[in-house]
N, C-alpha and C positions, 0 to 999 in steps of 0.2 A: 607149639609149632612155630618154627623159625620163619621170619619174614624173608621172602625170596630176595636173593642178592640184587636182581634187577630193580626191585622196588626200592631197596635201600639206596642204590646208586642214583635213583631219581628223586630222592627226598628233597623237599624244599619247604618254604614257609607255609604254603597252603596245603601241604600233604596231610594225610591222616597218619599221625604218629602213634595212635593209641595202642597198636600192637607191636611197636618197635621197642625192643629191649636194648638199652644202651648202657654200657659201662663207661663211666668217666674215670679215667686214670689220673690221679693227682687232684688234690683238693685245695690248691692255692687259689689265687685271685681268678685266673682264667678258668680253672676247673669248677669253682663255685658258680661263676657266671654261666658256664656251659650247662651245668646240671640244673640250675635255676630256670633257665629259659627252655630247656628240653622238657622239664616238668610242666611249664606253662603251655607248651605245645601238646601235652598229653602223653609224652613218651613214658615208658617204664624205666626208671633210672636207678642204677646202682653206682654209687661213688666210693672209690677206694683210695686210701692213702696209707703209707707206712708210718706216718707221724701224726701226732695230735698236738694241739695247742688250745688255750682257752678260746681264742678267736675261731679256730676251726671247729671246736666242739659246739660253740654257740651257733655257727652257721649250719652245722650238721643237724642240730636239734630243729632248726627252722625248716630245713628241707625234709626232715623225717615227718614233721607234721603235715607237710604237703604231699606225702606219699612216697618219698624216695627211701631207698635203703642206703645208709651211709656207714662204712666201716673204716675206722681210723685206728690202726694198730700194726705193730710189726708183724710181718708175714701175711698181711691182708692181700698183698698184690702178687703172691707167689703163684696163684692159680686163677685162670680165667674161668668165670662161672659158665655153666652149661647154658645152651640156648641163647647165646648173645648174638644180636644182629649187627651191632656197631660198637666200636670202641672210639671214644673221643679222648685223646691223650694231652696231657700238659706238655709243653715244648721241651722241657729239660730231660724227658725220658728217652733213653737210647732205644733204638729198635731191638737191641739185644736184651732188654729187660724181660724177665720171664713172662709177664702178662702179655706184652706186645709180641714176643716171639711165638707164644701160643696162638695169638690171634692170627699171625701170618701163617702158621702151620695149618690152622683150621679155615683159612681164607676168609676170615672176618675182616671187613673193611676197617681201617684205622684212619681217622681224621684228626687233625689238630683243631684247636678253637678257631683258627683262621679259616679253615675249610668249612667248618660248621657255620661260621658267620657269613661267609660268601653265599652259601646255599640258603640262608635265612633272610637275605635281603628282601625287601618289600617289592614284589613284581610291579606294583603300581607306581612306585617311586624309588627305584634302585639307585641311590646316590652313588656316583662314581668314586672309585678308590684311586688315590694317588699314593704310590707305594715307594718306600725307601729301604734299601739295605746297604751293607758294606761292613767291613771289619770295624771301622771307626767313624764317628760323626753322625750316626743314624738319628739319635735323639735330638741333637741340636738342629739338624737339617729338617726333621719333621716339625719341630716346634717353630722354626723359621717359616716353613711352608704354611703352617696353620696361621701364623701371624699375618702373613701376606694375604691369605685367602680371607681372613676376617677383615683386613683393611680394605678389601674389595667389596665388603658388604655381604659376604657369603656366610651362611650358617655352617661353619666348619668345626671339626673336632679332631684332636690328635689322639690316635688309638693304637692298639697293638702292643708293641714292646714298651710303649710309653703311654701314660694317661689311662683312659678307660679301656676295659676289655672290648674287643671289637663286637662280640655278640651283644653286649649291652647297647652299644651305639646303634647297631642295625635294628634292634628291637625297640628302640626308643619311640614312644608314641608321637613325639614331635620330630618329624623327619629332618635330616640334615641335607644340606645342598651338596656336600662333598666330604669325604673322609681323608685325612692325612694319616697314612698308615706306616708305622715303623715295624719292620719284619726282621727277625733274626734268622740265621741259617737253620736253627732248630725248628722254628715255626714254619719256615718254607719247606722243610723236609716232609712235613705231613700235610702239605697243601697240594691239591691235585687239579682243581678246576678254576681257580681264581684268574680273572682277566682284568688286570688293572687298566684304568684309562691311560695312565703314564706311570713309569717306574724309573728308579735310578739305582745304580750300584756305584757307591761313592769311591770305593777302593777295595783292594783285596790283599790280605797279608796273613801271615801265620797267626792263628788263634784257634782255640777250642780243639786242638789236635788230640787232646785226651778224650773228647767225645767221639771223634772220628778215628777210633783206635784200631780199626781193621777187624775187630771182633765180629762185626756184622756187615762190613762193606764188601764182602765177597772178593777180597784181594785187591780192591781199589785202594791206592795209597790215600792217607788222610787228607792231604792238601787237595787232591783231585775230587774226593768226595765232598769236601767243604765247598769247593768251587761249583760243583754241580748243583748243590742246594742253593747257593747264592744266585746262580743263573736262572733258577726257576721263576724269579720275579719278573723276568722279561717275557715269559711265555704268554701268548695271547694278548699282549699289550695292544691297545687301540690307537693311541696318539703318538706318544714319544717315549723312546728308550734313551735315558740320559746316562752318559758314561764319562769317565775321567780320562782326558787325553794323556795325562801323565802316567796312567796305569793301563798298558795295552791289554791286560787280561780282562778289564771291564769292557773294552771295545769288542774283544773277541766274543764275550758273552752275548753282546748284541748281535753280532754277525751270525752266531749259532742259533739264535732264538727263532721260534716259529711264532711270528706276530700277525696281527690282523692287517689286512690290506690298507695301505695308507699310513701306517705307523712310520715315524721318522726316527732316525738316529741323531741325537743332539749331544755334542761334546761340550764339556766345560774345561776351561784352562785358565791358569794364572798368568798366561801370556796374552798376546794379541790374538783374538779369535779369528779363525777362518770362517767362511760362509757356512752357516748351519751350526754355529757354536755360540756360546756365551763366554766372555772372558774379561780381561782387564787391560785398559789402555791408560797409561800413566796412573792417575789415582781414581779412575772411573771403572765401575762395573758396567759392561755394555752387552747389548744383544745384537747378534748378527744371524739369528735363526728365525725370529718371529715377526720381522718387519718386511714390508714389500720391497724396500730398497736395499735388502741385505747384500746384494751383489756388489754394491759400491759404497755402502756406509754402515754405521752402527748406531743403535739408539742407546742413550744413557739410561741406566737403571737407577744407580745411586753412586755415591762416592765411598771410598774405603773409610773415610772419616765418619760416614753415617752408621757404620757397624760398631758393635760393642767391643770388638777387638780387631787389630790389623794383622793378627797372626795368620800366616799363609793358609793353614788348614781351616781356620774360621772363615776366611774369604772364599775358599773353595766350597765350603758348605753353603754359603750364601748364594754362590753361583748356581749350585745344583738346585737349591730351593727355588731360585728365580726361574730357572729353565722349566721346572715342573709346573710352576704357577703360570708362566707365560703359555705353556702348552694347553693349559686349561682355559686360556682366554683372558687372563687377568691383565690389567693395564700396567704400563710402566710406573705410573704414579702409585698404584697400590703396592707394587714391588718395593718401591722406595719407602713408602710409609710403613709397610710391614717390617722391613729390615731395620729401619730407624728405631722402631719401638721395641724391638726384640732384645731381651736380655737372657743370657744362658742360665741354666740351672747352676746350683753351687758345685764346687769342686771341678770346674772346667776352666782352666787358665784364670783362676780367680786370684787377684792380688790380695794378699793378707795384710802386708805392711811394707812400709818403706822407712828404714831406719839406718842412720849412719852411712847412707849411700848404697845400702844393700836392699834389693827388692826381694820379697818373699812371696812365692806364688804356689798356690794349691791347685794341682791338676791331678788329683787322686783318681779321677775318672779314666786316666790313661792306664788301662789295665792290661795292655799287651805291648810288645815292642814297637809295632807300627804307630800306635797312638803316642807312645813316649817319644819316638823319633820326631813325629810331627810337632810335638810340644817343644822339644829341645831346639828344633830348628827356628823357633820363634824368638830365641834369646841367645845372647852372646856378649860376654862370657857367662858361664853358668856353673854353679855347684849343683850337681844332680843327686837327688835323693831317690833311691830305687830299691826294689826287692819285694818279695812276697811269694805267691804261688805262680810259677811260670807257666803252668799248664802245658808243658812239653815244648814251649817255644825256645828259640835260640836268639842270642843277642849280638852275634858277630857283625851282621850287616849294620845294625843300629850303631854300635860303637865305632865302626869304620866311618860312618856318615857324620858323626858328631864329635869325634875326638878332638878336633882342632879348637872347639869352643868350650871344652871341659876344663874348668879351673880346679875341680876336685869332685869326688864322688863319695857319698855316704850310703852304705848298704845295710839293709835289715831284712828279716823275714826268712822263711824256710829255704827258698831257692836262691839266696843271695850269692852262693858260690858259683851259680851258673853265670851270673853277670860278672862276678869277679874274675872268672876264667877268661871271659871274652875281653875284659879290660886288660888283663895281663898279656894277652896275645896281640891286641891291636892298639892299645894305648898305655904301654908300660910306664911312661913317664908321668901319667896323671896320678896324683895322690889319692889313695883310696882308704877310707876308714870303715871298718866293718863293726857293726853293733852285734855283739855275740849274744847268744841265748844265755840266760841264767845270771846275767849281770844285775846288780841291784839298781833300783830306781825305775822310773817310767821310761820305757825304751824310746818313746818319741821325744822325751826331754833330752835323752842322750843324743838322738839324731840331730836335733836342733842345735845343741851345744857343739857337736862335732862340725856341723855345717857352718856355724858362725866362726869357728876357728879357721876354716878354709877360705871363707869369703872375704873379699876386699871391696872397697867402695867401687861401685860400677857393676858389680856382679849381681846376678839373680840366683837365689837359692830356689830351686824348682823341685817340688814333689811331683814327679811323673814316674810312678813306680814301674811301669811296664809289666806289672804282675797283678793278679787278683789279690784280694785283701784277707780272705777268710782264714788264713793261718794265724792271724793276730787280732783281727777286727771283725765285727759283724758284717760289714760291707765297706765299699769304697768311701761312702759318706762319713762313716765313723772314723776311718783312717784320716780323711781330710780334716775333720773336726779336731782330731787329736793333734795333728800337725799345727793347725792354726792356733789352737789354744796354747800349745807349747811355745810357739813363736811370740804370741802376745805376752805370755808370762815372762819370757826372757827379756823382751823389750821393756816391759814395765819394771822389771827388776834392775835394769841397767840405768834407769832414769832417776 
């Protein structure tokens, strides 16, 4: 007998889960965490995935000994089992996936791991969530925020699309003071009741249009559907909605949001901030939002030199993190100390080498045009290394914005022609070298050799692909590692 829909909708940490039949769709990191904790709560769990691996098989065996049913094989997710009360899906699954489409047809609730985690917070100690989304910069900003919160002496953890699964964090027997939560549009799509203490949308640009392909959006165009999911982060916010003054779409998301009474709109800007904003004055990051004298003055948070990089998009991320932390009540000193101690993960504007006056920089994490543009605007002149899986994105606006600083371009990957076409239209005088498929030798070796031939003293050779990596590499990290290794081999061979 199925559990009534009203009972499922009201489920929480202290509910009786023993008769609730849950299908966990996808058995990756978040799927395993969801299944594991649902078993702990007493639910009847079936976990399904189309693929298996030694790691997944080992985890499956563990959950099966605890009473779960786990099926890892092609075709496993074609049919939704009978008498299912709830589906918990991994974020990458489109709503048009057969199992999720059947759930919608049968009116079975579909939650993401984020929704499950929100409902499983400890009622006696519900640590507030400070949430971040945006097309680019999410991970860096959340890690900056976590560093600031820790500098303030708080037991913080970075979770969500970075770090630990959120379900694990909320079920941790040692409670946290606050969670710094990175959320993708995919995760937000399956989130229905979350009410973050504060939230930020860093920016909004073309990405993931292949996911929002119109197959399931009911005629809504992909960019609109993508924006609607991003904007979910501001719903029910209690303290502060942080937006980017340089991106009016993020401010409109705040205006359209249904927030709790007393929530404030806080802008961040790379210019001089107005009242109610954080921004930059000369070489200082300053606060005109969270001080009593904000109408007439600003409070210093840190200097640009305190940051790991002066790149504009890095400074913008620091401002957003600072605004969220200040909304939580963190001191100016903690903001400064947290930002001073923060160092970004690899493959984010990471300098690989400086040789013969040429700087080599790995920003393989720039996996869409907006991220690549932000990276390119931090250097001048630049030899740009780009290409990979474009995911339906266009590059015309990017090329128009950066063409005056391009000393040359090297292209590789499946969708290199998309970028080449944009360059031919908007920067026809910029020399372009295309690394073709099927040529002998390591393709990244050929990329580096071609870039070296274009570069002159004073140039930066920048790997900012503007594309995903999976056509040629396991992930963006492997792509960045290949680039860095090829650069170092070339420099070593030249000495």
